[in-house]
N, C-alpha and C positions, 0 to 999 in steps of 0.2 A: 361573678354576677351573671351567670348564665341564665337565660330565660327572661331577662329584664327588658330586652330591647323593645318589645311590643306592649309593655305593661306600665309605661311611665305615667299614663293618665290615671291608672288605678292605684298608684302609690299615694301614701299620705304625704302631706307637705314636708314633714321631717325626712321621710325616706327619699323624696325627690332631692332634698338638699344632700343627703348622703350619696345618692347616685351621681350628682354633679361633681361632688368633691372627689369621689373615687375615680370618675372618668378623667379628672385632671391629674390624678396621681395613681395610675394603674399599677405601678410596680412597687407599691408600698402596702403595708398594713395600715388601714385607716382607723385611728382612735377617734370616735365620734362622740363628742360630749353631749350627754343627755342628763340634765340634772346633776346628781352627785356621782355619776358613773361615766366612764368612757366605754362605749359600746362598740362591738365589732359585729359585722353581718356577713352572710353568705360565705364565700371561700375564706375570707379573712378570719371569720369566726372559727371555722374548722381548723385552720392553721394555728391560730392563737391558742385554742383550747388544747390542741395536741402539744404544743411547745411549752405552754405555761401550766399544763395540768389543771385547766379550768373546766367547769361543768358546761357542756354545750346544751343550750336550750333552743327555743324557737320563738319567733315573734308572733306567729299566727297559729291557729289551731291545726291547720293542715301541715304544719312544720315544714313549710316550703322556704322559710327564711331562717336559716341557722343563725344563732345569736349567742354571744357571750360578752362578758364585761368585767371591768375592774374598777374599784373605787378611785375617784380622781385624786383624792388626797394620798393614796398609796400607790399611784401609778408609776412612780419613778423606778421602783425595784423591778416591776414587770417590764418596763421599757428597756432597762439595762440588760435583762435576761435575753430579750429578743435581739438587741443590738449585738450582744456577744455571740449570738448564733448566726450573725451575718444578715439579719433582716433590716429593711428600711421601713421607718414608721412615719406616717403623716399625722399631725395633731390638728384636729378640727375642733376649734373652741367656740363656745357661745360668746357672741360679741356684744350682747346686751343683757340686762337684768331680766330674767323671765317674769318677774312681778310687774315690770313696767312695759314689757313687750306687747305690742298689739298684733295678735296673730302669732304665727310661728316665729320662734326666736331666731334671730339672724346668726348664722354660723359661717366661719371661714377657716381655711387651713392656715395656721399661723406660723408653723415651722415643720420642716421635714427633718427627722432625725435619722442619721445613718451612722454606721460604725466609725467613719472618719470625721464626722462633724459633732457628735455628741461628746460631752465631757463625762467620762465614767468616774464616779466617785471612788470606785474600788481600784483605780489605776495606781500602780505603785509609784512612789515618788521618783524612782530612777527611770521609769518607763516613759517612752514617748508614744503618742497616739497618731501615727502618721497616716495622712491621706495623700496619695500620690496620683499623678497623672502622667501618661506617656503620649508622646507625639512622635511622628515619623515622617521623614522626607527623603527623597533621592532614591537611587537604585544602585545595586551592586556595591562597588568600591566607593561610590558617592553617597551611600546611605548615612543618614544622621538620625539618631534616636535621642529625643529630649526627655528629660525626667524632671518633674516638679514635685516638691514635697512640702507639706504643711502640717504642723501640729497646732490645731486650733486652740488647744488648751493653754499653750505657752506663747503662741505667736511666731514660732520658728518657721521660717519661710526660705527655702533654698531651691536651687535648680542646678542641673548638670547636663552634660551631653556626651554621647558616644558616637564614633564615626567608623566607617569602613565596613567590610563584609561581616565582621564579628560584632557589630554594634548591638544587635539584638541580644546576643548571648551575654555580652558585657552588662547590658542593662538588666537582664534577668538575674545576673549574679549580684548586682547592686541591690536589687529588690530583695534577694535572699538575705543580704546583710542588714538591710533596713527593717525588714519584716513589717510592712505597713498593714493596716487593718482594712483598707479599702483602696481600690484601684479604679481610676477613671481612664477611659480610652474612647477614641473615636469609633462610632458604630461601624463594624466590619473589619476593624484592625486585627483583633485577636482571632486566630483561625482563618485569616484571610489569605490574600495572594502572597506569592513568594517575592516580597518587595526588596529584600536585602540579600538575595542570593542564598538565603537559607530559609528554613521553615519558620514562618511567623505564627507560632502557636503558643498556647499557654504551657510552655515547656520549661522544665527546670525547677529547682527548689524555689526560685524567686516567685514564680507564678503559682506553683502548687500550694504555697503557704498562705495565699490571700483568699480568704473565704468570700469576700464581697467584691465583685467586679461589676462596675456600673458603666454601661454604654451611654455616651453623650453624643448629641447630634454632631455630624462632621463639620458643620460650619463653625462650631465653637473653636475648632482647632485650626482656623484660618488665621493668617497673619493680619488680615484686614480687621478682624474682630478682636482677637486676643491681645495684640500688642497695644492698641489704644486703651483697652480696658486696664491693662497692667500699668501703663504710664499714668492714667488718670488716678488710679487708686494710690499709687506711690507719689503722686504729685511731682512727676519728673517730665522734663521735656525730652530727654533721651535716656535709654537704658544702659548707655555706655558706663555711667557712673557706678552702677551696681555689678559691673563685670559681664554684662550680657551683650556687649557690642560684638557682633560677629557670631552670636550664638542664638539665632532666631528660633530654632526648633525648641531649645530649652525655654526661651521666653514664651513661646506659644503654650508649652505644657504648663508653665506657671500661670499664664492668663486663664487657661481652662479651669484651674483650681478656683480662681476668684469668681469666675462665672458660676461655678457649682455652689459656692458659698452664697451668692446672691439668689440663685434659683431655689435653694433650700431655705432661704430667709433666715440667715444666720446673724443678722444685725449689721451694725456699721463697720465692724472689723477694724476699729481704730488701733488695736494692739498689733495687728498684722501690718506693721509700718515700715518694714525693711526686707528686701530680698537680697540674697547673697548667692552668687555663682561659685561653685566649687569644682575643682578638678580632682579626680581620684589620684592622679599622679603626684599631687602635692603632699601626699601622705604615704606612709608605708602601706602598701596595698595588701588587703586580706580578703580573699574571696569567701563566699558563704561556706564552702566546704571546710576551709581552715578555721573560720570562726567557730563552726560547730565542733570540729575535731579537737580544737584546743580548749573548748569549754570556757571561752572568754567571758560571756555574759549569761549563758544558759547551760544547764546540764546537758550532757550528751544524750542521756536516755530520759524519756518522759517518766515522771514519777520520782526521780531523784531530787534531793534537796539542792538548794542553790549553794550549799557549802562546797560543792565540787568545782565552783567557778572561780576564775581569777577576780572577777568583780567582787564577789563576797569576801575574798581574802584581802583585798585592798581597801574595801569600803569602810572608812572611818569618817566619812563626811558628816558635817553638822547640819547641812541644809539640803532640801530637795533639789535645788539648782545645782549644787555641787555633785550630788549623786548622778544626775543626768549627764553632767559634763564628764564625770569619770567614765560612765558607760560609753559615751560618744568618743572619748579619747582612746579607750581600749580598742574600739572598732576602727579608729582612724589615727594611729600613732603618727607623730610628725616625722617628716623626712628632711626637715630644714635644720641643719646643724646649729645655726645661730639660735633658733627657737629652742632646741633641745638644751643647749648650754645655758640659756637664760633661765629655763625652768630648774635645771640641776643646781645652778648657783643659788637660786632662791630657796630651794629645798635644803641645800647644804647649810645655809645660814640659819634656817629655822631648826634644823636638826641639832645644831650646836648651841642653841639658846632656848632652853626649856621655858624660861619665864616668859619671853616674848612670844614664843610659839603658842603656849597655852593661853596667853592673853588674847590672841587672835581667835582661837577656837572657842574660848568662853564667850567672847563678844558675839559670836554667831549663834549661840544656843537658843536665843529667842526669835531667830529669823525663820519665818514660815515661807511658804511657797509664793514668793513675790510674783513670779511670772503667771502662775495659774490663778492667783487672786485677781491680778489685773485682767486676765482672760475672762473671768466670770463677770467682772465689772463691764467689760466691753460687750459681752454677749447678753448683758442685762439679766443675768441669772444670779447676781450677787445681792444678798439681803443685807440688812443693817449689820448683822454679826460678821459677815465677810469683810465689810468695809472697816469695822473696828479691828479685825485681825490684820488687815492691810496696814492700818495706822500703827498697830503695835509692832509690826515688823519694821516699818519705816523708822520707828522710834529707836530701834537697835542699831541703825546704820551709822550714826555718829561714833558710837563705841567701836564698831568695826574699823572705821576709818582711822580713829585714833590709835588703835592697836597696830594696824598695818604701818602707820607712819613711823613706828618705833624700829622697824626693820630697814636695813640700808641697801640690800641687794637691788640691782637695777629693775628687776621685774616687780618687786614689791613697791618701789617708788613710782614706777610707771602706773601700777594699779591705783595707787593713792592719788596720783596727780590727776586732777579732773574728776575725782570721785564725787558724785552728786549724792549727798545724804538725804535729799528730798525733804528737808526740814519744813518747807512751806506747805507741803502736802500733809505732813503729820499735824502741823498746827491747824490746818483747815479741817481735817477730820476730827481732831480733838475738840475743837470749838463748836462743831456742828452736831455730832452724834453723842448721845448719852453713853456713859461708861458700860452699862449693861443693857443693851437694847433688846427688844423682843425679836423673835425669829423672823417675823414678817413685818414689812412696812405697814400692812393693812391693820395690824394690831394697835397701831398708834403709840405715842410716847417715845418716838425714835429721836426727835430733834430736841436739843438742849434748850432749857429756858434761857431767854435773853437773845436768842437768834432772831426771832420775829415778834414784834410787839403785838400784832393782832393775834397770833397763835397763843401768846401768853394770856391775853384777855379771854380768849375762848376756852382755854384750859381752866382758867379761874372760874369761869361760869360753870363748867362741868363739875369742878371740885366743890363748888358751893351748892350743887344740886341737892345733896342730902339735907343740908340745913334748910333750903327753900322748901323741899317737900315736907320736912318736919314742921315748918312754920305753917304751911297750908293745912296740914293735918290737924294741928292744934287749934288753929282758927276755926276750921269747919266743925270740929267737935263742940267748941263753945257755942258756935252759931246754931247748930242743929240740936244740941243736947244729946247727941248719940255718942256715948263714950267708947264704943267699940269700932267707930269709923276708922278706916285705914286708907291711906293713899299709896298706891302700888304702881308697878310698871311691868309689862312683859312685851316680848318682841312682836306679838300678834296684834294686841289691842293698844299698845302704847301706855300712856299714863291714865289712871282711872281711880275713882273713889269707890270703895267697897263697903256696903253695910249689910247686916244680916237681914233675913226675910222679915223677922219680927219688927225691925226698925225701918223697913222700907217705906212705910206710910208716913214716917216723919221727915222724909227727904223734902227739902225746899223745892219750890216751883221752878227755880232756875237750874235744877239738876236734870240733865238729859240722860235717859236710860241708854246704856251702851251694851250691856249683856245681862242675861238672866241665868243664874245658876240654881241648883237644887236648894241650896241653903242661903243664897245671898243674891244681892242685886249689885250691878256695877254701873256707875254713873260717871259723867264728865261735866265740867263747868267751863264757861268761857275763859276763866282765869287759867284753868288747867290746860285747856287747848292752846292758849297763847304760850304758856310755859313749855309745853311739849314741842311746839314748833320752834321755839327759841333754842331748846336743848338739842334737838335733832339737827337743826340747821348749823348749830355750833360744832357738833361732831362731824358733820359732813364737810364743813368749811375747814375744820382742823385737819382732816384727812387730805383735803386738796392742798393746803399749805405745806404739809409735811412731804407730800409727794413732789411738789414743785421744788422745795429746798433740797430734797434728796437727789432729784434729777440734776439740779445745778451742781451739786457736789460731784455727782458721777461725771458730768461733762468736764469739770475741772481736772478730775483724775485722768480722764481719757485724753485731754489736751496735753497732759504730761506723760503720755504712754511711752514715747520714744525715750525720754529721760529715764523712766522707770525700768524699761527693758535693758538699757545700757548699764544701769546700776546693778540689776540682777545678773548681767553677764560678768561684771567685775566681782561681785560677791561669789559667784560660782567658781571663778578661777582662784580667788583667794582661798576658798574652801578646799579646792582640789590640791593646791600646793601645800596647804597646812596639813591636809590628810596624808599626802605622801611623806611629809616630814615626820608626822606622828607615828606612822606605821614603821618607817625606817628606824626611828629612834627606839621604838618599842621592841623591834625584832633584830636589831643589830645589823641592818643592811648597810651596804657601802655604795659610794658614788661610782658609777661606771665612767670610764674614760671613752668618750665617743669622738670619732674623727672620720675622715673621708677615705680611709684606707680600705683594704679588702680583708682585714683581720676580724676574726671572732675568737676571743680567748676568754675563758673564765676559769678561775682557780678556786677549788673548794666551794663550788656552787651547790645550791639546794633548790629543789622544786618548791616554789612558794606555797602552792595549794596543799600538796601532800605533806609538807612539813607542818603546816598549821593543823591539819587534820590529825596527824600523829600526836601533836602536842595536846590538842583538845581531848583526844580519846585516851591519852596516856599509853599508847601502844608502842612507844619507843622513840628513838631518835633517827632523823633522816641521815643517811650516809652521803656526805658530800662527794662530788665528782668534778672533774676538770675536762676541758676541751680546748683544742687548738686547731683552728682552721684559718687558711689565708688564701684568698682568691688571687692574690698577686704573686706570692712566693710561698713555698712550703706546701703542706698537704691541703687539698681542697675537698677531698672526699674521705670520710671516715666510715669504714665498713664494720658494723657491730654485730658480733655473733654471741650466742649464749642461750641458756634455756629460757623457755617461757616462765613467766613469773620472776625472772631475774632482774628486771628493771630496764629493759631496752626501750620500751615505749615511753617510760617515765623520763629516761635520759633524753630522748628526742624532744618530747614536749617541753622539758625543762629548758633546753636551749632556745626554743621559740619564745617561751614566755619571758625569759630574761631579756631577749632582744626587744620584745614588745614593751616591756616595762621601761627599759633604758630609753627607747625612742618616744615614750610618753613623758619622759622627764622624771622618772621615779628611780629611787635607789633600788638595788637588787640584793638578793640573798646570796652572797659570795664573799670570799676573802678578797678577790680582785676580779675586775672585768674590763676588758678592752674590746671595743666594738667599732668596726668600720661600718658606716651606714648601710642598712639593708633596704633595698627598694621594694621587695615583695617577699612574703613568706608563703611557701607552698607546702601543703601536707597531704600525704596519702597514707592515712593511718586507719586501717579497717575499712570495710565496705559492706553494703547490704544490697539485697535485691531491690529493684524498683519494678515490681510486677506490673503496676499500672502503666508504666511506660515501655514495657516489654524489654527490660534490661536485667540481665543476670548480675550476680555479684561480680563476676569476672569482667563483664562489659562495663560496669560502673568503674571498676578499678582501672581498666585500660583507658576509659574516657578521661578520668582524672589525671592519669599519668601522661596522656597525650597533651593535655592542657599545660602541664608543667614543661614538657620537653619542647613545646612549640612557643612558649612565651617567657621562660625564665632567662635571666641575664647573669653575667658573672658577679653581679652585686645582689643576687637573690639568695635566700636561704631555703634549701630544699630538704624536706623530711620525708623519707620513704620507709615504710615499715611492712615487712613481710610481703614484698611485691611478688606476684606470680603464683601465689598459693592457691588461686582459684581454678587452676587448670592442671593438665597432666604435668608430672614432675619435670620432664625434660623440656617441655614447652615453656613452663614457668621459669626454669633455670636459664634457658636461652634468652628469654625476654629480659630477665633481671640482669644478666650478663651484659647484653647489648645496651641496656639503659644506663648502667654504671659507666660503661665506656663512653657513651654519648655525653653524659654529664661531665665526665673528666676531660674528654678530648675536645668537644665542640663548645660546650657552654661555659665550663669553668666555675659554675656556681658552688658556693659553700654547701656541702651536702652531708647529711647524716643518713646512712642507709643501713637499716637493721634487717637481718635475714637469718633464716635457718639453712639456706643453701651454703654449706661449708665450702663447696667447690669455688664459690666466689672469692674466698680469701686468697686464692692463687693469683688474683688480679694485682695484689700488692707487688708482685715481682714483674708485672707487665706494665703497670701504670705508675709512673714516677711520683705522682702526687696523691696516691691513695695509701691510707694507713689502716691496718687492722686493729680493732679494739674488741675486747670481750668483757662481758659481765661475769663476775667470778662466783663460783660456788665451792663449797667444801663437802667432800664425800666422807661420810662416816658409816659406821656399821649399821646405823639405824636409817640411813638414807642420805639425801643431800640437804645442805643448808645453804640458803641464798644469802650471799654476803652483800649484794647490791652495790658492789664497788666495780668501777670500770678501769681496766688496765690495758696496756699495749699487748698486741698479739691476738691470734685467732683462737676461738674456743675449740677444744678437742672433740666435743660431741654435744648433742642437743639436750640430753637428759629428758627427752619427751616422755619416756615410759615412767621415769621417776616422778615427773610432774603428774602424770595420770594416776599414779599410786597415791600421791598426796591428795588428789581430788576425790579419792574414794572408790575407784574402780575395783571390782571383785578381784581377789588374789589370783583366782584361776585365770582371769583375763590377762592380768599382768604377767604371770608366768608364761602363758602361751605367746604373748607379744614378744617376750625376750627370745623365745625359741625361734620365732619367725624372723626377728631382726638378725639373728646369727646366720640363718639360712640365706637371707638376702645379701648380707655383707660378703659371705663366701662366694655366692653366685656373681656378685658384681666384680669382685677381685678377679675371678676366673675369666669373666668377660673382658676385662681390661687386658689381661695377659694374652688371651686368644686374639683379640683385635689387633694388638701390637704386632703379634707374630704373623698372622694370616694376611693382613692387608698391607704390611710393610710401608714403602714410601707413598703409596697412593692413598693411604687411610687419612680421612679427615674427621676430626671431632668438632663438636659445636663450639668448644671454647679454645681450640688450638689450630694452628696452621698445619699443613701436611708434614708428617714425620718422615725423616730420612731413614735409609737403611741402617746408618750408623747408630741411630737411636734404638732401632729395633735390636740390633746386635748387643747394644749396651744393656737393654732390658733382659736379654737372654742370660746374661751373667748374674742377674739378681734373682733371688728367690722371692717372687711376687706373691706366692700362694699365701704367705703369712701377712701380707700387707692389707691394711684397711683400704677401702676405695679412695679415701682422701689421700692416704700416703702414696698410693700408686699414681694418682693424678699429680701429686706434688713432685714425684720423681720425674714424670714426663716433662713437667714444666722446667725443672732444673736442667735436664739434659738439653732441652730446646734453647735455654739461655746460653748454655755452654757452646752450642753450635753457632749461635749468632756471633760469639766472640771469634 
């Protein structure tokens, strides 16, 4: 709106309204209602025209006021496109009928739409639309970061807290897992001072992925304002009952969300009736990197289909609530042994009883999105058809309850106990709304006959209108003798009598001329005027009564919002458990044995996603594999070698996915599985540059590895794939070597470490709890065949050149590569012999302690010229072990 400051007096009244509304909402695109269009002006018009591909026009001949617009009846699709791009939009509506307005029509901003507050109709049933807010207090080790999150479409409202010098990075990691669409923060927080002993920046995947970041006044994040606001909304004297006692910063973040809802005029928020505090430590912790690497809910690479995800593989849910719970459960598997066992018991019963299991699933087939339908009612965006859909969903609930009661496991009975089928709400909706209502309440005919006596009388008057008009027409024809006389109605002139020009002179004296046409004259009479007033008054009164009755029904539904949301929660869990049972039965999965030990063992296990994709494509059968790890006794580190394409990464991911499934309460694809609870899964599988943050591939890799080594425990599961490949060979080898030793000696975490550094296999003779595994291949005259089986022992070579040949490298390149490989192998063998001879007892190698003269003498007796580098190093390790004895 540049250049308007001195021109207010010269603006039209409507444009002065626009300027006032824009000044009140400067950080939005203002949709200004003018007749049948929403118009945008000045910079807003330029932005909207570019983003929506609209024609940019001008309001004045000098083209000093750029302008574009969209039809108000089709505005929804345009609004959603802007919101998905991260824009905020203010809706300025006409608050009175232009026909009745005296002077300029009154306009007001009725709602501000943002990515976190708008309900996107294209949002997938399994997806959440999180708005989050962050609050911060304290310094250094006393730093506390609070996080509040709200999904307005479902009413989900939660908060959590992080403390210590790493609080900010932990919160960023949680944001990366949640993937919110909008972030609220106190003005000056992001990119501000070093409050936590670390850089407070928009750093990390958590912040990078949020397109819309909205600064809010600092006073909103004060305890004096936010906490009373939160208590008043929840109707609580204290926040201790929702788990926020002692978590003031989290409560402040949650209060800021409510402030934002009110500031953007989101309605009464009756469905946001419960707040829950959660701890990340109460579940198996998965950071954003692991969620991405394991493809739990989204494909690793953009453009890929969802078929690569674990969510897709497990999703057989019947309801939208169940799908969202499945997604949330995969992101936060349980770490509570009693909870996991209760779920597994319920799934086991349903797996073993096809009839009862299918009865539960069939009962849910008519259940629509109970949470989001309630959300639309609360936000006053639900029309008659949404209310009927809500009633139809509630009508299915008694059937769901009856089916669940047939199952006897404690979790099933717990879900059935206290299950509110909401039958009173169904009866109220069914008695109030017609079976097939119009789209809009304004169309009329929404309320059933018999609900309101006055409404029935008014409707009867409207229905009898045709007969009344026909009677008036017949009577006037007889009275005037004009056989062509007609009684008609239109929206402009109302009711009128029309006669031809030739018969106009025969019109009685009590006819009042209303309009002259080329071939006819239109008249009215006192009787027709009285009838018109009666009919129009009846229509207006009918509309008032229907709106009042619909508002009363809406209020009753909202008064029961807490009951409805609790029922939706129970339906979601019933759906999830039935889904797990259905998939387990369909695919022959087994119940895992879960306990508090340090064991991780599966026999004949398969990767659930890869197996399903192989089945769907007909590409073959998945080769099962086994693993045995024990953090308390036995091997804790498995070092896996073998060629690329052999299946090392699949083997690593398979172990993690089976752990996640088991701790979700799901059966697993294996002949047998035993699992000691895992507190956190770490993955370092592949890496890429982050040029925007000034980080190379290797830097990203080292940062992720550092996070593992600094925070893993002996109850963690660590997956490391091809560590150290982003730098010089010996640098990478040394780092990989030291990392394996640290995991084995210091942490004791259950670890799967895949590598091409064959030198690392020598660690099996130095580290008591490390075992070598290899993925097998078969060498034939035509090349190598991947067997995808994992067996004990180290791989003899990498077959990298063979894999390159399969990839299609030119034959000349392959031949030359083989020649170069032989030269390097000879040179490396010679270097080993010379180093052992020349440097004698003073020589030190990266992976060995100083060698004694006796070892050097022993090497002199061996013909090392014909040894491969690995064989030479293995000999050195053997001799060193002998000397220790």
